[in-house]
C-alpha positions as CSV (number, residue, x, y, z in Angstrom):
1,M,-24.4,32.9,159.9
2,F,-25.8,31.1,162.4
3,G,-29.3,28.5,162.5
4,A,-30.6,25.4,163.8
5,L,-31.1,22.6,161.7
6,F,-34.4,20.6,161.8
7,E,-35.5,17.0,160.5
8,I,-38.5,16.2,159.5
9,D,-40.4,12.5,157.7
10,D,-40.6,12.8,154.1
11,E,-44.2,12.8,153.9
12,E,-44.2,16.1,155.8
13,R,-42.3,17.8,152.6
14,S,-45.6,18.7,151.1
15,S,-47.3,20.6,154.0
16,L,-43.5,22.5,154.3
17,D,-43.8,23.1,151.0
18,A,-47.1,24.5,150.7
19,A,-46.3,27.1,154.3
20,E,-43.9,28.8,151.6
21,P,-46.0,29.7,148.6
22,G,-43.8,31.8,146.3
23,Y,-40.9,30.9,147.5
24,A,-38.4,28.4,145.7
25,P,-36.8,25.3,147.6
26,L,-33.3,25.4,147.8
27,L,-30.7,23.1,148.5
28,V,-27.6,24.5,150.5
29,R,-25.1,23.1,152.4
30,V,-24.2,23.9,155.9
31,S,-21.8,22.7,158.7
32,D,-21.7,22.5,162.3
33,E,-19.0,24.0,165.6
34,T,-16.8,21.1,164.6
35,D,-17.0,22.0,160.2
36,N,-19.2,18.5,160.2
37,E,-21.1,19.9,157.0
38,T,-24.4,18.2,155.6
39,E,-26.9,19.1,153.0
40,A,-30.3,21.0,154.1
41,L,-33.6,22.8,152.6
42,T,-34.0,26.2,152.8
43,Y,-36.7,28.2,150.8
44,E,-35.5,31.6,148.6
45,W,-37.7,34.3,147.2
46,P,-37.4,34.1,143.0
47,G,-38.5,36.9,141.7
48,S,-37.5,40.6,142.2
49,R,-36.6,42.4,145.2
50,V,-39.5,43.2,147.4
51,E,-39.1,46.7,149.5
52,A,-41.5,45.8,152.5
53,R,-40.7,45.2,156.1
54,P,-42.2,41.7,157.9
55,Y,-44.5,42.3,160.8
56,D,-44.1,42.9,164.1
57,W,-45.3,39.1,165.4
58,Y,-42.6,37.6,162.5
59,V,-39.7,39.2,163.9
60,S,-40.6,38.3,167.5
61,T,-41.0,34.8,166.7
62,V,-38.1,34.8,164.4
63,L,-36.1,36.7,167.6
64,A,-38.0,34.3,170.0
65,G,-36.4,31.0,168.3
66,A,-33.2,32.1,168.2
67,H,-33.3,32.5,171.9
68,H,-34.5,29.4,172.1
69,H,-31.7,27.5,170.2
70,R,-29.1,29.9,171.8
71,L,-27.8,31.8,168.9
72,P,-24.9,34.3,169.8
73,K,-27.2,37.6,171.0
74,D,-25.3,39.7,169.1
75,Y,-26.0,38.1,165.9
76,S,-29.8,37.6,167.0
77,D,-29.6,41.3,167.6
78,Y,-28.3,43.2,165.6
79,Q,-28.7,40.4,162.3
80,L,-32.6,39.4,162.7
81,G,-33.7,42.0,164.5
82,V,-34.5,43.9,161.8
83,E,-37.1,46.7,161.8
84,S,-41.2,45.6,161.5
85,D,-44.2,47.1,161.0
86,P,-47.3,46.4,162.5
87,D,-49.7,43.9,161.8
88,P,-53.3,45.5,160.8
89,L,-54.9,42.7,161.7
90,A,-53.6,41.8,165.3
91,S,-51.0,44.7,166.4
92,G,-49.3,43.8,169.5
93,V,-49.3,40.0,168.9
94,R,-45.9,38.5,169.7
95,P,-44.5,34.5,170.8
96,A,-45.8,33.4,174.4
97,T,-43.3,31.9,176.7
98,P,-44.1,30.3,180.1
99,E,-43.2,33.5,181.5
100,D,-45.9,35.0,180.3
101,L,-48.6,32.2,181.5
102,P,-49.8,34.5,184.6
103,A,-50.4,37.5,182.3
104,M,-52.7,35.4,180.0
105,Q,-53.8,34.0,182.7
106,R,-55.4,37.1,183.9
107,V,-57.2,37.8,180.3
108,L,-58.9,34.5,180.7
109,A,-60.4,35.2,184.5
110,A,-61.2,38.7,183.4
111,A,-63.2,37.2,180.3
112,L,-64.4,34.0,182.6
113,A,-65.7,37.0,185.8
114,D,-68.2,38.5,182.8
115,D,-71.1,37.2,182.8
116,G,-71.6,37.5,178.9
117,D,-72.6,35.0,176.4
118,R,-68.7,35.0,174.5
119,Y,-67.3,31.1,176.2
120,S,-64.1,31.4,177.6
121,A,-61.2,28.5,178.1
122,H,-60.2,28.2,182.1
123,P,-56.9,29.8,183.4
124,G,-56.3,26.4,184.2
125,E,-56.8,25.0,180.6
126,L,-54.6,27.0,179.7
127,A,-51.6,25.8,182.1
128,W,-52.8,21.9,181.4
129,W,-52.5,22.6,177.4
130,M,-49.0,24.5,178.4
131,F,-47.4,21.8,180.4
132,H,-49.4,18.8,179.2
133,G,-48.5,19.2,175.6
134,D,-47.8,15.8,173.3
135,P,-44.0,15.2,173.1
136,R,-45.1,13.3,170.0
137,F,-45.4,16.4,168.5
138,P,-43.6,19.1,170.5
139,D,-43.9,22.2,168.0
140,H,-47.2,21.9,166.7
141,L,-48.7,24.2,169.7
142,S,-47.9,27.6,169.9
143,F,-49.1,30.4,172.2
144,W,-49.6,34.0,171.2
145,R,-50.2,36.7,173.5
146,Q,-51.5,40.1,172.9
147,D,-50.0,42.6,175.4
148,D,-52.4,42.3,177.9
149,Q,-55.8,42.1,176.0
150,G,-55.8,38.7,173.9
151,I,-54.6,35.5,174.1
152,V,-54.0,32.7,170.8
153,V,-53.5,29.1,171.2
154,I,-52.8,27.8,167.8
155,D,-52.1,23.8,166.8
156,S,-50.8,23.7,163.3
157,R,-51.3,19.9,163.6
158,N,-55.4,19.7,163.6
159,P,-55.2,22.7,162.5
160,E,-56.9,24.7,164.6
161,I,-57.6,28.0,166.1
162,N,-58.4,28.9,170.3
163,A,-58.9,32.8,170.6
164,F,-59.8,34.6,174.2
165,T,-60.0,38.3,174.8
166,V,-60.8,40.6,177.5
167,P,-64.5,41.4,177.9
168,G,-64.9,44.6,175.4
169,H,-61.8,43.6,173.2
170,P,-62.5,42.6,169.9
171,L,-62.2,39.2,169.6
172,E,-62.2,39.2,165.1
173,P,-58.9,40.4,164.5
174,L,-57.3,37.7,166.5
175,I,-59.5,34.9,164.7
176,G,-58.4,36.8,161.0
177,W,-54.9,36.9,161.7
178,A,-54.5,32.9,163.2
179,T,-56.7,32.1,160.6
180,R,-54.0,33.9,158.1
181,Y,-51.2,32.2,159.6
182,L,-52.8,28.7,159.1
183,R,-53.1,30.3,155.7
184,G,-57.2,29.6,156.1
185,R,-56.7,25.9,157.5
186,G,-57.6,26.4,161.1
187,E,-60.9,26.0,162.3
188,V,-62.1,28.3,165.5
189,G,-63.0,26.0,168.4
190,W,-64.7,27.2,172.1
191,V,-67.7,28.9,170.5
192,S,-71.1,29.0,172.2
193,D,-74.1,28.6,170.9
194,Y,-75.0,31.5,172.7
195,D,-72.5,33.9,171.2
196,A,-74.4,35.4,168.6
197,Q,-71.7,37.9,167.3
198,L,-68.9,35.4,167.1
199,V,-71.5,33.0,165.4
200,G,-72.5,35.4,162.9
201,Y,-68.7,36.4,162.1
202,L,-67.6,33.3,161.4
203,R,-71.2,32.4,159.3
204,S,-70.3,35.4,157.2
205,L,-66.6,33.8,156.6
206,G,-68.8,31.1,155.3
207,Y,-67.8,28.3,158.3
208,R,-69.8,25.9,159.9
209,P,-70.1,24.1,163.4
210,T,-67.5,20.8,162.5
211,A,-67.7,19.7,166.2
212,T,-69.2,19.7,169.4
213,D,-68.5,19.9,173.1
214,R,-71.0,19.5,175.7
215,S,-70.3,21.9,178.9
216,F,-71.6,21.2,182.4
217,D,-71.7,23.4,185.4
218,W,-72.3,22.3,189.4
219,D,-73.4,25.5,191.4
220,L,-71.1,24.7,194.4
221,A,-73.4,27.5,196.6
222,E,-76.8,25.9,195.8
223,V,-76.3,22.4,194.9
224,E,-75.5,19.9,198.0
225,V,-72.6,17.9,197.3
226,P,-73.3,14.0,197.8
227,S,-70.8,12.4,200.9
228,P,-68.2,10.2,198.6
229,R,-68.9,6.3,199.2
230,L,-66.6,4.1,198.7
231,P,-65.9,0.4,199.4
232,D,-63.8,-0.7,202.9
233,G,-60.0,0.0,202.2
234,W,-60.4,2.2,199.4
235,A,-58.6,6.1,199.7
236,L,-59.6,9.2,198.2
237,R,-56.7,11.4,198.2
238,P,-54.1,13.6,196.8
239,V,-51.1,11.9,194.4
240,E,-48.5,11.2,197.5
241,G,-45.3,12.0,195.0
242,E,-43.8,10.8,191.7
243,F,-43.6,7.4,192.9
244,E,-47.1,7.0,192.3
245,A,-47.1,8.3,188.7
246,N,-46.9,5.4,187.0
247,S,-50.0,3.8,188.5
248,R,-51.5,7.2,187.7
249,R,-50.7,7.4,184.3
250,E,-51.7,3.4,183.9
251,A,-55.0,4.5,184.9
252,S,-55.2,7.7,182.4
253,H,-53.7,5.6,179.6
254,A,-56.4,3.2,179.9
255,A,-59.6,5.8,180.6
256,F,-59.1,7.9,177.5
257,K,-57.3,4.9,175.1
258,S,-54.3,6.6,174.6
259,T,-52.1,5.4,171.5
260,M,-48.9,6.9,173.1
261,E,-46.2,4.8,173.9
262,P,-46.4,3.7,178.0
263,Q,-42.8,5.5,178.2
264,I,-43.4,8.9,176.6
265,H,-46.6,9.0,178.4
266,L,-45.2,8.9,181.8
267,D,-42.4,11.3,180.9
268,R,-45.5,13.7,179.7
269,Y,-46.6,13.2,182.8
270,L,-43.9,13.6,185.0
271,G,-43.3,17.1,183.1
272,F,-46.2,18.3,184.4
273,M,-45.7,17.1,188.0
274,R,-42.4,19.2,187.8
275,S,-44.1,22.4,186.1
276,P,-44.7,25.2,187.8
277,A,-48.6,24.7,187.3
278,Y,-48.6,21.2,189.4
279,D,-50.2,21.7,192.6
280,P,-49.9,18.1,194.0
281,E,-53.3,18.8,196.0
282,R,-55.3,19.2,193.4
283,D,-54.2,16.1,191.7
284,L,-56.9,13.7,193.4
285,V,-57.0,9.6,192.9
286,A,-59.2,7.1,194.0
287,V,-57.1,4.0,195.1
288,S,-58.3,0.2,195.5
289,S,-57.4,-1.0,198.8
290,D,-54.5,-3.2,197.1
291,G,-52.6,0.0,196.5
292,Q,-54.0,0.2,192.5
293,I,-54.8,3.9,191.1
294,A,-58.3,3.6,189.8
295,A,-59.7,7.1,188.7
296,F,-58.1,10.3,188.7
297,M,-59.1,14.1,188.4
298,V,-57.3,17.7,188.4
299,W,-58.8,20.6,189.3
300,W,-57.8,23.8,189.0
301,P,-59.2,27.4,190.9
302,D,-59.6,30.7,189.9
303,D,-59.9,34.3,191.7
304,S,-63.6,34.6,190.4
305,G,-64.8,31.2,191.9
306,V,-65.1,29.1,189.2
307,A,-62.9,25.9,189.2
308,Q,-62.3,24.2,186.4
309,I,-62.3,19.9,186.0
310,E,-59.3,19.0,183.7
311,P,-58.8,16.0,183.1
312,F,-61.0,13.2,185.2
313,G,-61.4,9.3,184.3
314,T,-62.1,5.7,185.6
315,H,-59.2,3.0,184.6
316,P,-62.0,0.7,182.4
317,S,-61.7,-2.1,185.7
318,F,-63.3,0.5,187.6
319,Q,-65.4,1.5,185.4
320,R,-69.7,1.4,186.6
321,Q,-68.5,0.9,190.3
322,G,-69.2,4.2,191.6
323,I,-65.9,5.2,191.9
324,G,-65.3,7.7,189.6
325,T,-68.3,9.3,191.0
326,A,-67.0,9.0,194.8
327,L,-63.7,10.7,193.6
328,L,-65.5,13.5,191.7
329,H,-67.8,14.3,194.7
330,F,-64.8,14.2,197.0
331,G,-62.9,17.1,194.6
332,L,-66.5,18.8,194.9
333,G,-65.9,19.3,198.3
334,R,-62.6,20.3,198.4
335,M,-63.1,23.1,195.8
336,R,-65.9,23.8,198.3
337,E,-63.8,24.4,200.7
338,A,-61.2,26.3,198.8
339,G,-64.3,28.5,198.4
340,M,-65.1,27.7,194.8
341,R,-68.7,29.1,193.6
342,S,-68.9,26.5,191.3
343,V,-67.6,24.0,188.9
344,R,-67.3,23.5,185.2
345,V,-66.2,20.1,183.0
346,I,-66.5,20.1,179.4
347,T,-67.0,16.4,177.4
348,D,-67.0,15.7,173.3
349,D,-70.6,16.0,172.8
350,Y,-70.6,12.3,171.4
351,R,-69.6,10.7,174.5
352,E,-72.8,9.8,175.8
353,D,-71.0,7.5,178.4
354,A,-69.4,11.1,179.6
355,T,-72.4,13.0,179.1
356,S,-74.4,10.2,180.9
357,F,-72.0,10.5,183.5
358,Y,-71.9,14.1,185.0
359,T,-75.4,13.9,184.6
360,A,-75.8,11.1,186.7
361,A,-73.6,12.6,189.1
362,G,-75.4,16.1,189.6
363,F,-73.9,18.5,187.4
364,E,-76.5,20.5,184.5
365,D,-76.5,20.3,181.1
366,V,-75.6,24.2,180.3
367,G,-74.9,24.1,176.9
368,R,-72.9,23.3,173.6
369,V,-69.7,24.8,172.8
370,R,-68.3,24.3,169.0
371,W,-65.7,24.1,166.5
372,W,-66.0,26.0,163.8
373,G,-64.6,25.7,159.9
374,P,-64.5,26.5,156.7
375,S,-67.3,24.6,154.4
376,S,-64.8,23.3,151.8
């Protein structure tokens, strides 16, 4: 028998026990390929044998984990690849990998192109989530794909459910599946106030709003983009290479008041730079006369003509000096040149400095998206 061994902190044990209701903890002896033994925790069903097959997504998850940890293929195929049943809540759901990103982005692109009231994340945001995850919690964010019709991003740490489908495909079964996967703990994100159907569904579950983001839009076809203005000696341009990564990281770390260790923060940004989602021409910065990166912005295009800004920020030492506004207007000009017809940006509703900034810069406040969670 083969497997993978994980180490957890003592305070995480209660969460692990809660994730296996009905199962009893069991200590076993395991050995590695050199016959070094250690004690490990697993779980077993204490009751009588249950004649039921697992759901298809569960088997897919096990096989994906076996592949990730390079377990022998024969073992995975014949011991783990057991017969399964389709999940009545979300048939066809399976774990997604970076190779699935283009297909998943097409789901979001179709939703983004729809003029309905349902909010959709941008295809670029999905790439950002996938390739810029928090390395301190590498296993807490998971991606799921339902054929070419829907996607789910689950954050098991917060916990949070982000579900999106192509127009006409029901969203509620995916939310129901993800809620069951998180054992009823997950908040549902990205719910527009205009989406009466989804709001009604969540209210029927006894959910209520928990957090709010503000959505801003710039209509590039109708609203003129001002020429960026900066002091002499300053530059607005893309990041020129990995030699600027630490300066770019320092600006982001300070702007977002990150608690991440500087080296981990740098490794995270370098990982994004080296990912297939990264385009150096869309990683823009404002650089002071002495070479310090003072503001930063990544923008994402889409064939629908809708661009997304994620992330954007200014180092606190350079705020309220027009530096961020100049970079923002510079980026908008580049988006217009690339054929984008509008630009979106999202920020927390409680961040009055950010909401005031985007309004003053020329963006239109187009509404709120909320997170909904159980009332108790």
